[in-house]
N, C-alpha and C positions, 0 to 999 in steps of 0.2 A: 504494500500500500504506500503510494507516494503522493504527497500533497505538494502541488506546484506552487511556485512563488506567487503567482497571480491568484490562485485559489485561496490561499491564506489571507491575502489582503482583501479580496472581495468578500470573504466570509466575515472578516472583522468590520468592514465598512457597511455591509448590507443592513445592519440593524440601526445605523445611525442616520438621523435626519436633523433638521435644524431645531426641532422642538424637543430633543432628547434631554432628559434630566441627568444629573450627575450619577444617580444610581444605575441607570442604563449604561452610561459611559464606563462605569466601573465593571459592569458585566462584560462589556465589549473588550476591555483591557484583559480581563481574565480569559475570555475566549481566544483573544489574539495570542496570549502567552501559551495557552494549551495547544493551539494549532502549531505554534512555533516549536514547542517541545515535541509534539507528535511528528512534525516534519523531520526533526533531527533524529528522533528515535527510530523511525522507519525508513530512513534514507538508505540507499544502496551503498554498502561499504566500498564496492569497486568503482562507484561513480558518485562521490560525495557532492553535496550541494555546495555551490559557490557561496562563500561567506558574504560577498557583496549583496546577494539577494536578501539575506537576513537584515543587513543594514538598510537596504532600500525599503523593505517592509516596515521596519521600525520607524524610519523617517516619514513614510507615508502615514502611518498611524499617528505619529506625533503631530504632523501637519493637520490631519483631520481633527484631532483634539483641539488644537489651537483655533481652527476655523469655527468649531462649535462654540468655543468660549467667546470668540468675537461676535458670533451671531446672537448669543445670549445677552451679551453686554449691549449690543445694538438694540435689541428688543427692549431692554430696560430703559435705555436712553430715549427711545421713541415713546414709550409709555409715560416717562417723566415729562417729556416735551408736550405730549397731548394734555396731560393733567395741568401743567403750567399754563398752556394756552387756553384751556377751558375755564380755569379759575379767573383768567383775565376778562372773561365775558360777563361776569357778574355785574349787574347794573346797566348793561348794554341792551339795546332793543334788537331783537332778532326776528327774522322771518324764517319759518320752517315749514316743512311738508309733514302733514299728518298721515296716519296710517291709511286713511280713506282717499288720499291723493290731493286733498284740499290743502290750502296754505293757512297758517296761523301766524300771528304777530304778537309779541309781548316782550316784557322786560325780564331778563334772567335774574332770578332771585337766589339761586343756589346751584351747586354742582355736586353730583354724587359720582363716586369713582367705583365702578363695578368691573367685573371680569371682562365685559364686552367693550369697555372704554368709558369715557366720561359721558354722563347723562345730565342735561341741564334741566332745572326746574323753571318753567315759564308758566306763570299762573297756575292752573291746575293740570298742566301737561308735563309729562316727563319726555324730554326730547333728546335723542342721541345726537351727538355732534355731527354725525354723518347726514342727518336730516336738515341741517341748516342750509338756507338759501342765501341769506344776507345778514350782515351785522352792521348796526350803526351805533353812534356814540350815546344814544339815548335822548339827545336833545332835539334831533331832527326826525321827522317821520320817515320810515324806511321806504325805499323804492324797490320795485320788482326788477 
């Protein structure tokens, strides 16, 4: 039984996506190391695997881990930016689209931060930021 260099890397990478948590990343590290040990254990003694393949696999795995970390940090930054921007809308007049397709207008009195992003309180409506059509400073009537 021989595990090729690309097979080990593919198996280690296949479980990873941008939304993977650190627990899953730990499992992927363990799987990568198990594959690496199995590859060394079952290699043909008359035709040993080139050590540069091990280094290449390790480098690819490290790169993947760093990219996941950057993606996680970028997601946190985006969430913070959205929260900061939404909190700046308090006291402003907004025009928004309601669920039935009509438009509403009102002054933002508060912001709630949920898992789906910031939700503005406008009168008796809860308006996701994605439903905003326009924003004014509150002293002028909004235009469509």
